N, C-alpha and C positions, 0 to 999 in steps of 0.2 A: 432361436427364429424369432422373425419379427413378421410384422402381418402390414406392414406399411411401407409404401413409396421412397423414395430420397426427399422429394419435394414435401411430403407431409412430414417428416422426420425432421425438416429443418424448421417448420411453420410450425407443429403443432407442438404446445406446451404441455399439454394435460394428458401425458402419455402413461399407459398403466404399464408394469413388468408382473406377470406371473410366474413363479418358480416352484416346480414340482418336478418329483423324480419319476413319476408315473405319467406317459406319453397321453395314456386314456384321459388325464384329467387335464391336462393341458390341451387336447383337442376338443374338450367339452366347454373350455374358456371360450377358446374361438369361436365355436358355433354360439355360445349364449352370448358373449358382449362385441363382436366384431361388429355390429351395426350400432353398438351402444355407445364404445368406448375406443379410442387407440391405442391396442393393445400388441406386445411383445411377451414371448414367454421363452423360458430356458429349462433345461432340463436337470438343473443342479445351482449349488451356491458357486462353484467356481466360473462357469457359463452366465450364472446372472451376474457376477461382478465383471466380469469382461464386457458383458453387454450394457451394463450402467456405464463404463467408460467409453466405450465408444458410440454408443447411441443416446446416452443422458442429455441432459437430466429427465428423469422419470419424476411425475406426480407423485405418484403412489406405485409401492411394491407390496405385493401379496405373494407371502412363501409360506410352504407346508413347514411341519416341523420335523419330522422326521425324515430324513434323508440320508442318505450314503455319503463319509467322507467330511462332509461340512454342515451339520445341524442347520434348522431355522433359525433358531438363535445364534449361533455362530454367524451366519450368515448377514442377519438384518444388523448385527452389532457393526460387522464391515460396512454395512450400507450406511449405518450412521455416519461413519468415520469418511467414507467418500463422498457422500451426497448427504449432508445433514438437514438440508429443508426437504429431503423427501419424507414422505408419509410411509411409515411402515405397518401393516397389517399381517396376522399371522393364523393360518388355518392349520388345522389338526383332528385327527381322530383319537389322539391318545391326551384329552383334557381333564386335567387335573390342577386344583389350587398351586401347588409347589412349582408346577411347570409355567404355569400363567403369571406367576410373580417373578420367576426367573426371566422370563421373554421379557415383559414389561421393565425389570431393572438395567437388563442388560442392552437391550435391543430398543429401550424405550418405543415400545409397540403402541399404537394409535387405538386400535381394535385387535381380539381376540376372538376367533372362529371357530367352531367345533364343527368337522364334517360329520355327516353331507349336510352342507350348507346350502339351503335353498338360493336358487340364482337372484328372486328378489331381494330378498335379505343380506346377498354378497354384493348386489346392484345397489344399494342403498348404504351401504357402509363404504364402498369405494366414492360415491358421491360425496358423502359427509368427509371422506377423506381430501376428495379432490378441492372441496369448500375450505378446508383446514390448510392446504396447501397453498393456494390462492391468498388468503389472509395474511399466510406468511410472507409470499411475496409480495405483495403489495405493501404490507409493514416495512418490509425489508428495500423495496425501490424508495420507499418515501425517506425512510431513514439516510438512505444512500445520498439522495437528492438533497435533503437537509446538512448533510456531511459536507458536501460540494459546496454547498452556500457559504457555510460558516467558513471553510477553508480558504474561498475566494474573498469573502468580506475581509478577514484577516490580513490575508497576503496583500490586499488592496490598501487596508488602513496603515499596515507599515511601508507601503510605498510611498505615500503622502506623508506618512509623520516622519519618517527616516529613511531617505533615499540612499544612505550609505548602508545602513543594516539591510535594506529590501535589497542592493548590488550583492552584497556577499553571500545572504543566502542563496541568492541565484547562482553566483559563480559556484558555491560551496555543494548545490544540488548536483550538477552534471558530475563532478568527480566522485561525490556519495554514490551517484546511479552506475558509473562505470566500478567501482569498488564492489559493489553488491552484486553485478553482474557476474565478475569475477566468484564470487561467493556461491555464488547459483542460488541464491536467497530466494523464497516466495514471497507473496505478498510484499512486493520490493514497493508499493505505491505506499505504505507505513513509513518506511525510511526515505521516501522521495519528500513526504509531507511534513517529516521530522526536518528534514533538512530547511525545506522552504519556511518552515516556522521555526526555526533553530534561533534567531534574532528577535522573536516579537518580545522579547524580554527587555530588550535594547530600550523600547521606549521611555523607558525610568532616566537613562543616561543622558547627561547632555552632550550635544554634538562635538565638542572638543575633546570631550575624553573617549567618544566613540572612536574620532580620527586618531589620536592617539595609538589606541588599541590596534586600529586597522594599519596603522604604520609602522607598529613594533616600537614605540616608544616606550621609555618608562614610566610608569603611573605612580603618582603620590600613594602614601598609603590610604588615604581615605578614599582617592580616586579609586584604588583597587577593593576594597572593601564594598564600594558600591557596584563596580563591576561583577564581583563574584555574587551578587545577588541576581542576575538577568536570567541564569538558567532556571532558578527554582521559582522566578516570576512567571516565566514563559511556561513551566509545568502546571502553576496555580491557574494561569489563563485559559490552558486549554483542556483540562482533566476533565472535566464535568461534562465536555461536548460527548454523545455517545461514541460509542467504537474508538476514541482517541484518547484512552487510558494508556494504553502500551505506547502511543506517540509520546504521550506527555513523559512518560518514565525515561525514554531515549532522550527528548530535551533535557530532563532534571540531569541526566549524569553524562552531556555532553561535553564537560569541562573536565570530569574523572580520570584520572591517570591510571593507568592497567596496572602500578603498583599500588595502588588504593589511594594513594596522596590526591590533593587536588578537592573540589568541592562537586557534592555536597559531602560535609565530613561525617561520613560513616566508615563501618568495617568493610563495606563491600571493594572487592578487586579481582582483577583477572576475570575469568570467564562467570564470575559473578554480575560483571557490568552487564548488560544488554548488548548484545553485537550492535544494534544501530548505532548507541552511543559511542562505540570503541570506532566505528569508522567514521563517524561523525566527528570524533574528536581529532582525529589523523588530520583530516580533511580542512578542518577550522585553522590547525596549527599551520598545514602547508599553505592554506591561502593566505594565512596573516604573514608568513614570509616571502612569498610574493609580493604581496600590499607592500611589502617594505622594503622592495626591490632586490634582492636574491634570485638569482636565476633557478629556474626548478630543480637542477643537480647539486646546486649549493644547498637550496632549503633541504632537500632530501637528505644531504650529508650532516646538516647541523641536526635534524630531527633522529638520524642515526645515533651523534652522541648521545642524546638522552632517551635512548631505545626503552628503557624501562618505563616511560610513559605510554607506550603504545601495544597493542596487542601485535606479537611477534609474525602473526601471518598477514598483516595489513601492509608493512612496510615495502616488502617484497612487489607485493601487487601494485604499490603506487611508483615505485621504481620500472617495473614493467610498463605502465601507463605513459610514464614520463617518456622512455625508449620511444614510445611510437607517437610522439606529439606530432600532431597534423600539422602540414603549412599553414601560413597564414597570409591572407593577402588582404590589405588595409585600403578602405576607399574613402573618399571625400563626398560627401551626398549632401544635398540639398533635404529640407524638412521634408516635402515633397516626395523625393526618392526612396523614403525609407520603406523597408518592407520588414512584414514577420519573419524571425529567425535567423535575422542579421544581429552582431552582438557590436555592442556600442566598445569602441576601442579606448575612450575617453571618457571624461565627465561631462555630462550635458546641463550648462548653466543657462540661465537668462542672462541678457545685458548686463543686468546690474548685479550680477553676481551669485543668484539665489540657483543652488544646486537642483536641479529636478532628476535627475536621473544617474546614478552613478557606473562607472566603468565597468565591463565584464557582464552587464545584463543584456539577455536576450531581449531582442524588439519581439511584442508581442503585438494582436491589433487592440486589442482594450489599450493600450500604451500610445500606441500611435493616435488614436482617437484623442486620447485625453490630452497627449502634446498640441496634436493640430487644434483644438478648442482653446488650450492654454495660449497657441501663439497668436490668436484671435487681441487678446489684451497685454500681452508680454511678448516682447521681441525676444527670441530664441537665437543662441550665438550658432552661426552657421559658418561653414560648412560642418556638416556632423560625420566624424571618423568612426567608421565601423570597421569589422573583419569579418570576412567568411570562410571559417575553416574547410578546406579540403583536403582530404587524406590522399597522400600520394599513391 
């Protein structure tokens, strides 16, 4: 049962959920706290979890310990899994040291209170819980802003220092996200970020070496050794950024073959390799073949000849995506007519041959601004060829 309307539900951040199997206790909570907090109540653990899913997030959850079917400890442990930022409190009339230790260890309880708990003491504990919740959320928001800023800086640097590498990461990102959607992956932002930063280690590579790689040309032994360093360098560049550890590992293993060969030279193979890295490996190889001039079906056929390199679940997905390739319309536009979301159909150069943006990149507003600013001092070759995918 909830005690707030739909508008309040969407606007109110600091909601409190009380869970108890005794109706009289829940009625007492509503009488005592409805003017102080925005509250909801549930008569048991399963109902509380359903409410958490439908009406959450809740800042604080207060649960009874002894409830039929699902104990308070079991319930709050599930709350921790479903809503890790929610502050969890427990009320019980059966207080003993062992129960308190078990509750704290299994459910990470913020407060353990005994019944009967005076309303002022319970209110004070809830206010402390709200303060704790808001501190956690504020820190999380700050961290997310820092993370977004770090990713933006790294991608902008890559686009300026190495347009070819940035172009490849942009093309690969689209394919990687389509494969991830077929897998039904959660936290797809991590894989999207890994794709966008997959080529960050290429800043060490000479431009001619990178062009040979992207065109599928044979590398010398020295060039191959240099190229093989780029995933580990990318891993090193981003592993110390908060919340980027998993992304860094994906990048470290993006050139690792499913059968365990390739880099890095360790014992991992098959399912031991991060799934994101397995997806990225297939996408990168497919993009390399397209850049070398192979049609999509031929590129896939060549990959199937060395299928031991790839997760066997990925190639069928890739084949499905190729089969529904959208139709393409190519336009020749002036720089002033370019718009965000268009995709470059060919490399964009200055009149004196400097590569600004490589083909396959999606045009963004920051990119447009940068190009127009650049055009004030350097002439850019026009018209610009772009493609606008339209699904039949």
